[in-house]
C-alpha positions as CSV (number, residue, x, y, z in Angstrom):
1,M,47.7,107.1,-27.2
2,D,44.3,107.7,-25.6
3,D,42.5,106.4,-28.7
4,R,44.6,103.3,-28.6
5,D,43.9,102.7,-24.9
6,Q,40.2,103.3,-25.5
7,L,40.2,100.8,-28.4
8,Q,42.0,98.2,-26.3
9,R,39.4,98.7,-23.6
10,Q,36.7,98.1,-26.1
11,L,38.4,95.0,-27.4
12,D,38.7,93.6,-23.9
13,L,35.1,94.4,-23.2
14,A,34.0,92.7,-26.4
15,Q,36.2,89.7,-25.5
16,R,34.6,89.4,-22.0
17,R,31.2,89.6,-23.6
18,L,32.1,86.9,-26.1
19,D,33.3,84.6,-23.3
20,D,30.2,85.3,-21.3
21,T,28.1,84.5,-24.4
22,R,30.0,81.2,-24.9
23,A,29.5,80.3,-21.3
24,D,25.8,81.0,-21.6
25,L,25.6,78.9,-24.7
26,R,27.3,76.0,-23.0
27,S,24.9,76.3,-20.0
28,L,21.9,76.4,-22.4
29,A,23.2,73.3,-24.3
30,Q,23.5,71.3,-21.0
31,Q,20.1,72.5,-19.9
32,N,18.7,71.4,-23.3
33,E,20.3,68.0,-22.9
34,R,18.7,67.5,-19.5
35,L,15.3,68.5,-20.9
36,N,15.7,66.0,-23.7
37,Q,16.5,63.3,-21.3
38,T,13.5,64.2,-19.1
39,L,11.3,64.2,-22.1
40,Q,12.6,60.8,-23.2
41,Q,12.0,59.3,-19.8
42,A,8.5,60.7,-19.7
43,R,7.9,59.3,-23.2
44,D,9.1,55.8,-22.1
45,S,7.0,56.0,-19.0
46,L,4.0,56.9,-21.0
47,V,4.6,54.0,-23.4
48,S,5.0,51.6,-20.5
49,L,1.9,52.9,-18.8
50,R,-0.1,52.6,-22.1
51,A,1.1,49.0,-22.5
52,E,0.2,48.2,-19.0
53,L,-3.2,49.8,-19.5
54,D,-3.7,47.9,-22.6
55,Q,-2.9,44.6,-20.8
56,L,-5.3,45.5,-17.9
57,A,-8.0,46.3,-20.4
58,S,-7.5,43.2,-22.5
59,P,-10.1,40.4,-22.1
60,P,-9.0,37.1,-20.4
61,S,-7.8,34.2,-22.5
62,A,-9.6,30.9,-22.3
63,F,-7.9,27.5,-22.1
64,G,-8.8,24.6,-24.3
65,L,-7.6,21.2,-25.4
66,V,-6.9,20.4,-29.0
67,V,-9.0,17.5,-30.3
68,S,-7.7,17.6,-33.8
69,S,-5.6,20.0,-36.0
70,F,-5.7,21.0,-39.7
71,G,-2.9,23.4,-40.1
72,E,-4.5,26.9,-39.9
73,L,-7.5,25.3,-38.2
74,A,-7.9,23.3,-35.0
75,D,-10.8,21.6,-33.2
76,V,-10.6,22.8,-29.6
77,S,-12.7,21.7,-26.6
78,T,-13.2,24.6,-24.2
79,A,-15.8,25.0,-21.4
80,G,-17.7,22.0,-22.6
81,R,-18.0,23.2,-26.2
82,L,-16.2,21.9,-29.3
83,L,-15.1,24.8,-31.5
84,R,-13.2,24.9,-34.8
85,C,-10.8,27.8,-34.3
86,R,-8.3,29.6,-36.4
87,V,-4.6,29.5,-35.4
88,V,-2.6,32.7,-35.5
89,P,0.6,32.7,-37.6
90,E,2.8,33.0,-34.5
91,V,1.7,29.5,-33.3
92,D,3.5,26.5,-34.9
93,P,0.8,24.2,-36.3
94,D,3.0,21.2,-35.6
95,A,2.8,21.9,-31.9
96,L,-1.0,21.4,-31.9
97,V,-1.3,17.7,-31.4
98,V,-4.2,15.9,-29.7
99,G,-4.4,16.8,-26.1
100,T,-2.3,20.0,-26.3
101,R,-3.5,22.7,-23.9
102,V,-3.8,26.0,-25.8
103,L,-4.9,29.7,-25.2
104,L,-7.8,31.3,-27.0
105,N,-8.5,35.0,-27.3
106,E,-11.8,36.7,-27.2
107,A,-12.3,35.8,-30.9
108,S,-11.7,32.1,-30.1
109,M,-8.5,32.1,-32.0
110,V,-5.6,29.9,-30.9
111,I,-2.9,32.4,-29.8
112,G,-0.5,30.3,-27.8
113,V,0.4,26.9,-26.3
114,A,0.0,26.5,-22.5
115,E,1.6,24.1,-20.0
116,P,-0.3,20.8,-19.6
117,E,-2.6,20.5,-16.6
118,A,-1.2,18.1,-14.0
119,A,-4.5,17.6,-12.1
120,G,-7.9,16.4,-12.9
121,E,-10.3,13.5,-12.9
122,T,-9.0,9.9,-13.0
123,V,-10.6,6.7,-14.5
124,R,-9.7,3.1,-14.6
125,L,-8.8,1.7,-18.0
126,R,-10.9,-1.3,-19.1
127,E,-9.8,-1.9,-22.7
128,V,-7.7,-0.4,-25.5
129,F,-9.2,-0.5,-28.9
130,A,-7.2,-0.9,-32.1
131,D,-8.0,2.6,-33.4
132,G,-6.5,4.4,-30.4
133,F,-9.8,4.8,-28.5
134,L,-10.0,3.6,-24.9
135,L,-12.8,2.1,-22.8
136,A,-12.6,3.3,-19.2
137,A,-14.7,3.2,-16.0
138,T,-15.3,6.3,-13.9
139,A,-15.4,6.3,-10.1
140,S,-19.2,5.8,-10.2
141,G,-18.8,2.7,-12.4
142,E,-20.0,4.4,-15.6
143,D,-18.3,3.2,-18.8
144,V,-16.9,6.0,-21.1
145,V,-15.1,5.9,-24.5
146,L,-12.1,8.3,-24.7
147,R,-9.7,9.4,-27.3
148,A,-6.0,8.9,-26.4
149,G,-3.9,12.0,-26.2
150,A,-0.7,12.2,-28.2
151,G,1.4,12.0,-25.1
152,L,-0.2,8.7,-24.1
153,D,1.4,5.5,-25.4
154,T,-1.5,3.1,-25.8
155,V,0.8,0.1,-26.5
156,Q,2.2,0.3,-22.9
157,L,-1.3,0.5,-21.3
158,D,-2.8,-2.4,-19.5
159,A,-6.3,-2.9,-18.2
160,G,-6.8,-1.6,-14.7
161,Q,-4.3,1.3,-14.9
162,T,-5.3,4.7,-13.8
163,L,-5.6,7.5,-16.4
164,L,-5.8,11.3,-16.1
165,V,-8.7,12.5,-18.3
166,D,-10.7,15.5,-19.3
167,R,-14.3,14.3,-19.4
168,R,-15.7,17.3,-21.2
169,A,-13.2,16.8,-24.0
170,N,-13.4,13.0,-23.9
171,L,-9.6,12.9,-23.9
172,A,-7.2,10.6,-21.9
173,L,-4.2,12.8,-21.2
174,A,-1.7,10.8,-19.2
175,H,-1.1,7.6,-17.3
176,V,-1.1,8.1,-13.5
177,P,1.4,5.7,-11.9
178,R,-0.1,3.9,-8.9
179,T,1.3,1.1,-6.8
180,D,-2.0,-0.9,-7.4
181,V,-1.2,-4.5,-6.7
182,T,2.3,-3.7,-5.7
183,E,1.2,-2.1,-2.5
184,L,-0.5,-5.3,-1.5
185,T,2.4,-7.6,-2.2
186,L,5.9,-8.0,-0.7
187,E,8.2,-9.4,-3.4
188,E,11.3,-10.5,-1.6
189,I,13.0,-13.5,-0.1
190,P,12.3,-13.3,3.6
191,D,15.1,-13.8,6.1
192,V,13.1,-16.2,8.4
193,T,14.4,-19.7,8.5
194,F,13.0,-23.0,9.9
195,A,15.6,-22.7,12.7
196,D,13.8,-19.6,13.9
197,I,10.6,-21.6,14.5
198,G,10.1,-23.7,17.6
199,G,7.6,-26.2,18.8
200,L,6.3,-27.1,15.4
201,A,8.6,-29.9,14.2
202,T,5.8,-32.2,13.0
203,Q,4.0,-29.4,11.1
204,L,7.3,-28.1,9.6
205,E,8.1,-31.6,8.3
206,A,4.7,-31.9,6.7
207,L,5.0,-28.5,5.1
208,R,8.5,-29.2,3.7
209,D,7.3,-32.4,2.2
210,A,4.4,-30.6,0.5
211,V,6.3,-27.5,-0.7
212,E,10.0,-27.8,-0.6
213,L,10.4,-31.4,-1.7
214,P,8.7,-31.0,-5.1
215,F,10.9,-28.0,-6.0
216,R,14.2,-29.6,-4.9
217,H,13.5,-33.0,-6.5
218,R,11.6,-32.3,-9.6
219,E,13.1,-35.2,-11.5
220,L,11.9,-37.7,-9.0
221,F,8.4,-36.3,-9.0
222,G,8.4,-36.5,-12.8
223,E,9.7,-40.0,-12.7
224,F,6.9,-41.1,-10.4
225,R,4.4,-38.9,-12.3
226,L,3.4,-37.3,-9.0
227,R,1.9,-33.8,-9.3
228,P,3.1,-31.3,-6.7
229,P,0.4,-29.8,-4.5
230,K,-1.0,-26.5,-5.7
231,G,-1.7,-25.1,-2.3
232,V,-1.4,-25.4,1.4
233,L,-3.7,-24.1,4.2
234,L,-2.2,-23.2,7.5
235,Y,-4.9,-22.7,10.2
236,G,-5.0,-22.4,13.9
237,P,-5.3,-19.8,16.7
238,P,-3.7,-16.4,16.2
239,G,0.0,-15.9,17.1
240,C,1.0,-19.6,16.5
241,G,3.4,-19.0,13.6
242,K,1.4,-19.2,10.4
243,T,3.1,-16.2,8.8
244,M,6.5,-17.1,10.0
245,I,6.2,-20.6,8.5
246,A,5.2,-19.2,5.1
247,K,8.2,-16.9,5.1
248,A,10.5,-19.8,6.1
249,V,9.2,-21.8,3.2
250,A,10.0,-19.0,0.8
251,N,13.5,-18.6,2.2
252,A,14.2,-22.3,2.1
253,A,13.1,-22.6,-1.6
254,G,15.0,-19.4,-2.6
255,S,11.7,-18.2,-4.2
256,H,9.8,-15.1,-4.7
257,F,7.4,-14.4,-1.9
258,L,4.2,-12.5,-2.7
259,N,2.6,-11.6,0.6
260,I,-1.0,-10.6,-0.1
261,K,-2.7,-8.6,2.6
262,G,-6.2,-10.1,2.4
263,P,-8.4,-7.3,3.8
264,E,-6.6,-4.6,1.8
265,L,-7.4,-6.5,-1.4
266,L,-11.1,-5.7,-1.0
267,D,-12.3,-2.8,-3.2
268,K,-15.6,-1.0,-3.2
269,Y,-15.7,-1.0,-7.0
270,V,-17.3,-4.0,-8.6
271,G,-14.7,-6.2,-10.3
272,E,-11.7,-4.5,-8.8
273,T,-10.8,-7.2,-6.3
274,E,-11.2,-9.9,-9.0
275,R,-8.9,-7.8,-11.3
276,Q,-6.2,-7.6,-8.6
277,I,-6.4,-11.3,-8.1
278,R,-5.7,-11.8,-11.8
279,Q,-2.8,-9.3,-11.6
280,I,-1.3,-11.2,-8.6
281,F,-1.3,-14.5,-10.5
282,R,-0.1,-12.9,-13.7
283,R,2.9,-11.5,-11.8
284,A,3.4,-14.9,-10.1
285,R,3.5,-16.6,-13.6
286,E,6.0,-14.0,-14.8
287,H,8.4,-14.7,-11.9
288,A,7.9,-18.4,-12.3
289,A,8.9,-18.4,-15.9
290,D,12.6,-18.2,-15.0
291,G,12.3,-21.6,-13.2
292,R,12.4,-20.2,-9.6
293,P,9.5,-21.2,-7.4
294,V,7.0,-18.5,-6.4
295,I,5.0,-18.5,-3.1
296,V,1.7,-16.6,-3.2
297,F,0.8,-16.2,0.5
298,F,-2.8,-15.1,1.4
299,D,-2.8,-13.9,5.0
300,E,-6.2,-13.8,6.7
301,M,-7.7,-15.9,3.9
302,D,-11.1,-16.0,5.5
303,S,-11.5,-12.3,4.9
304,L,-11.5,-12.8,1.1
305,F,-12.7,-16.3,0.3
306,R,-15.7,-17.0,2.6
307,T,-18.3,-19.6,1.9
308,R,-20.6,-18.4,-0.9
309,G,-24.2,-17.7,0.0
310,S,-23.4,-17.8,3.7
311,G,-24.8,-14.4,4.3
312,V,-21.9,-13.7,6.7
313,S,-20.6,-10.8,4.6
314,S,-21.9,-8.8,1.6
315,D,-21.8,-11.8,-0.8
316,V,-18.8,-10.3,-2.7
317,E,-17.3,-13.8,-2.3
318,S,-19.8,-15.0,-5.0
319,T,-17.4,-13.5,-7.6
320,I,-14.1,-13.4,-5.7
321,V,-14.0,-17.2,-4.9
322,P,-14.7,-18.2,-8.5
323,Q,-11.9,-15.9,-9.6
324,L,-9.4,-17.6,-7.3
325,L,-10.6,-21.0,-8.4
326,S,-10.2,-20.1,-12.1
327,E,-6.6,-18.9,-11.4
328,I,-5.7,-22.2,-9.7
329,D,-7.5,-24.5,-12.1
330,G,-7.4,-22.3,-15.2
331,V,-6.0,-23.0,-18.7
332,E,-2.9,-21.1,-17.9
333,S,-0.4,-23.3,-16.1
334,L,0.6,-22.6,-12.5
335,A,4.0,-24.3,-12.8
336,N,6.4,-23.3,-10.1
337,V,3.7,-21.4,-8.2
338,I,2.2,-22.6,-4.9
339,V,-0.5,-20.9,-3.0
340,I,-0.3,-20.8,0.8
341,G,-3.3,-19.6,2.8
342,A,-3.3,-18.7,6.5
343,T,-6.4,-18.3,8.6
344,N,-7.7,-18.4,12.1
345,R,-11.2,-19.5,10.9
346,E,-10.8,-22.3,8.3
347,D,-14.5,-23.1,8.8
348,L,-15.4,-19.8,7.1
349,I,-13.5,-20.5,3.9
350,D,-15.5,-21.8,0.9
351,P,-15.2,-25.6,0.7
352,A,-14.5,-25.5,-3.1
353,I,-11.1,-23.9,-2.2
354,L,-10.3,-26.5,0.4
355,R,-10.9,-29.6,-1.7
356,P,-8.0,-31.8,-3.0
357,G,-6.5,-30.4,-6.1
358,R,-6.5,-26.8,-4.9
359,L,-5.3,-26.4,-1.3
360,D,-4.3,-30.0,-1.1
361,V,-2.4,-29.9,2.2
362,K,-4.1,-28.7,5.4
363,I,-1.8,-28.2,8.4
364,T,-3.2,-27.2,11.7
365,L,-0.9,-25.1,14.0
366,P,-2.2,-25.7,17.5
367,R,-1.4,-23.7,20.6
368,P,1.9,-24.9,22.1
369,D,1.9,-27.3,25.0
370,A,4.6,-27.1,27.7
371,T,7.2,-29.0,25.6
372,A,6.6,-26.9,22.5
373,A,6.6,-23.7,24.6
374,A,10.1,-24.6,26.0
375,D,11.3,-25.1,22.5
376,I,9.9,-21.7,21.4
377,L,11.5,-20.0,24.4
378,R,14.9,-21.4,23.5
379,R,14.8,-19.2,20.4
380,Y,14.3,-16.1,22.4
381,L,16.5,-17.0,25.5
382,P,19.7,-18.5,24.1
383,D,22.7,-19.0,26.5
384,D,24.7,-16.2,24.9
385,L,22.2,-13.6,26.3
386,P,23.1,-11.6,29.5
387,L,21.3,-13.8,32.1
388,N,21.2,-13.6,35.8
389,H,20.1,-17.1,36.8
390,P,22.2,-19.9,38.3
391,Q,20.9,-22.4,35.8
392,G,21.2,-20.1,32.8
393,S,18.5,-20.1,30.1
394,S,17.2,-23.5,30.9
395,G,16.3,-22.4,34.4
396,L,14.5,-19.3,33.1
397,I,12.6,-21.3,30.5
398,D,11.5,-23.9,33.1
399,L,10.4,-21.0,35.3
400,I,8.3,-19.4,32.6
401,V,6.7,-22.6,31.5
402,A,5.8,-23.6,35.0
403,R,4.2,-20.3,35.7
404,L,2.1,-20.2,32.5
405,Y,1.1,-23.9,32.3
406,A,0.4,-24.7,35.9
407,R,-3.3,-25.8,36.1
408,T,-3.8,-24.3,39.5
409,D,-6.5,-22.1,41.0
410,R,-4.3,-19.1,40.5
411,N,-4.2,-19.8,36.7
412,Q,-7.9,-20.3,36.2
413,F,-9.2,-18.0,33.6
414,I,-12.9,-18.8,32.9
415,E,-15.6,-21.4,33.4
416,V,-17.8,-22.1,30.4
417,T,-21.1,-23.9,30.5
418,Y,-22.3,-25.7,27.3
419,A,-25.8,-26.3,26.1
420,S,-25.6,-29.9,27.3
421,G,-24.9,-28.7,30.8
422,A,-21.3,-29.7,30.8
423,K,-18.9,-27.3,32.4
424,E,-15.2,-26.7,31.8
425,I,-12.6,-24.5,33.4
426,L,-10.1,-22.9,31.1
427,H,-6.7,-21.9,32.4
428,V,-4.0,-19.6,31.2
429,A,-2.4,-22.5,29.4
430,D,-5.4,-22.7,27.1
431,F,-4.6,-19.2,25.7
432,V,-0.8,-19.4,25.3
433,S,0.6,-18.8,21.8
434,G,4.0,-18.4,20.3
435,A,3.4,-14.6,20.1
436,M,2.5,-14.5,23.8
437,L,5.7,-16.3,24.7
438,A,7.8,-13.9,22.6
439,S,6.0,-11.0,24.4
440,V,6.9,-12.4,27.8
441,V,10.6,-12.7,26.9
442,A,10.5,-9.2,25.5
443,R,9.0,-7.8,28.7
444,A,11.7,-9.6,30.8
445,K,14.5,-8.2,28.6
446,Q,13.2,-4.7,28.8
447,A,13.0,-5.0,32.6
448,A,16.6,-6.2,32.7
449,I,17.7,-3.3,30.6
450,K,15.9,-0.8,32.9
451,E,17.6,-2.3,35.9
452,I,21.0,-2.0,34.4
453,I,20.3,1.7,33.6
454,A,19.2,2.2,37.2
455,G,22.5,0.7,38.4
456,G,21.3,-2.8,39.3
457,Q,22.6,-6.2,38.4
458,R,23.2,-7.2,34.8
459,G,21.1,-9.9,33.0
460,V,17.6,-11.3,32.9
461,S,16.7,-12.7,36.3
462,A,13.9,-14.9,37.6
463,A,12.2,-11.9,39.0
464,H,12.1,-10.3,35.6
465,A,10.7,-13.4,34.0
466,L,7.9,-13.9,36.6
467,A,7.0,-10.2,36.5
468,A,6.7,-10.4,32.7
469,C,4.4,-13.5,33.0
470,E,2.2,-11.6,35.4
471,A,2.0,-8.6,33.2
472,E,1.2,-10.7,30.1
473,I,-1.6,-12.5,32.0
474,T,-3.0,-9.3,33.3
475,E,-3.2,-7.8,29.8
476,N,-5.0,-10.8,28.5
477,E,-7.7,-10.8,31.2
478,D,-10.1,-9.2,28.7
479,L,-10.2,-12.3,26.7
480,P,-13.3,-13.7,28.5
481,N,-15.3,-10.6,27.4
482,T,-15.9,-12.0,24.0
483,T,-19.6,-12.7,23.1
484,N,-18.8,-15.1,20.2
485,P,-19.5,-18.6,21.4
486,D,-18.0,-20.2,18.4
487,D,-14.6,-18.8,19.3
488,W,-14.8,-20.2,22.8
489,A,-15.9,-23.6,21.5
490,R,-12.9,-23.6,19.3
491,I,-10.5,-22.6,22.1
492,S,-11.8,-25.3,24.4
493,G,-11.7,-28.0,21.8
494,R,-15.4,-28.7,21.9
495,K,-16.6,-27.8,18.4
496,G,-20.3,-28.0,17.8
497,E,-21.4,-27.3,21.4
498,R,-23.0,-24.0,22.1
499,I,-21.7,-22.0,25.1
500,V,-24.6,-20.6,27.1
501,F,-22.8,-19.2,30.1
502,L,-19.4,-17.7,31.0
503,R,-18.2,-17.2,34.5
504,T,-15.0,-15.3,35.0
505,L,-12.8,-15.3,38.1
506,T,-14.3,-12.0,39.2
507,S,-18.0,-12.0,38.2
508,P,-20.4,-14.3,36.3
509,R,-21.7,-13.2,33.0
510,A,-24.5,-14.9,31.0
511,I,-24.7,-14.9,27.2
512,T,-28.0,-13.8,25.8
513,S,-29.7,-15.9,23.1
514,D,-28.7,-13.4,20.4
515,A,-25.0,-13.4,21.5
516,A,-25.1,-17.2,21.5
517,G,-25.9,-17.3,17.8
518,N,-29.6,-18.1,17.9
C-alpha cells in the first residue's frame, strides 16, 4: 500500500512537471512569435530606410523636349543642347511625339514622360509654312522659324495669334487664346433708338438718308445705279451725341455693331495696329456675308488716322492711314459694311480719309441751342417722373434752359482776345452739351431722392433743378484753364484767329507765345 501511494505521488509529480513543461513551451512559442514579428518589422523598416536613402542619394533628373523620335532613340533638347538619347524599355516610344516633355537620368537616357509646361515665352505668329514650320516674331521684333509641336494644329492657326514656345528648342508648343481684336470691339445690336436722341432732328435725318436708306431700299438704289456711301464722319464738341447716334443707326438697321476703341488699337509693335485693322474688316466682311448690314464705328478717330507727315504724333499714321484706305478701297468688296467715324477734331484727320468715296457724308453735331436743349431735357424729364412743380416737366425744363442759356453778367464765363484785337465774351451757353444737360438732370434727381430719404416732399422741384445747374457750372469753371488756343477758337466759332489773351471772371491770364502755338 505504501509502495502504491509512493508510486502515485511520483506519477502526480511527473504529471505536474509535464504540465509545467507544456506551459513553458507555449510561453516560449509565443515569445518566439513576438520576436519574429519584431524582426520582420525591423527588416521592413531597414528596407524602407535603404530605399529612401537610395532616393536621397540619386542624382536629379533633367527635363527635356522631344524634337524627333526613332523608336529606341530620341532627339531631345535640354538646357540649350540637342542630344540623341536612348529610351528605356519602360517608356512607350509612341508617347514620344514632337514637343513631349520627358525626364532624363544622369546618363541622359529618357526614363519617363512629364506633364507639359503651361508657362513660358510667347511670340506672335506671322506665317505658317506648308512643311509644318512657323514664322513668328518675338517681343523684340526678331523673326524666328519654329517647328510646330504635335499638339499644335497648324491648320487652325492664323497670322497674329499668340503661341507658347520654347526658344532653346525652337518649338511652338501651344496656342495661347487671347481676346486680341475682340477686346477692342463690341459685337452687339445696341438698345439705343433715334427716339432717345433729342435736339438733332436735322442731323438724324441726314444720317438716316446716308446709312439706313440704302439698306432698307436696296432695289431702288440698284435701279438708279446709286452706290451707297462707304462711310460717315460725325464731328463736333464732346458730349453732343456722336456715340449715341452711331448706336441708334446700328439698332435701326438691325445690324452688327463693331465699336472700335481708337486709342486702344494702337500697339507699340510695328505692324500690330495695321494687322488689327485688317482683322476688324475681315470680321466685318464675315458678318456681312449673311446679308445683314455691319456698322464699323471708330470712336475718337483722330487718335488713329491723323494727317500724315504732320509731326503731331510719332508718324505711325504713315502706315495706319494707308491700311484703312486699302480696306475701304481694296479689291475685297465692302458690301453691307459702312464705316462711321466720330471725332472732336476733324481737322486732325488725314484728308485722304475724308474725301468723297470714303467717308462720303460729313455731319456736324453742334452744341445744342435753347430749343435743342429743351428737346434733350424732355428725354430725361418725362411727365411720368415724380415731379414737384406746378407746371410739371415743361416748367422744370424752361427753368433749366433759362438758367443755362441766359446771356447775363452772371453767366459770363471768359473773355477772349484775338490776334486782330477783337474781343468776345463767352457765356455758359457756349459750353452746354447734351452730356452736360443729362448731368444736370441726374443731379436734380439725386437731390430729390435724398430729400425723400430725409422725410421731405416727393419729386424733383425747382430748387433741385437750380441747385443742379449751379453745381454743374461750378464744376466746369476749370474750362478756361486750357492753354490750347485752337480749342478756344473752335468753341467761339472763329476758326483761323489766334487767341492771345484770356480773361476769366476772377483773374486775367495771358497766353505765352509758346502756348499760343507760335
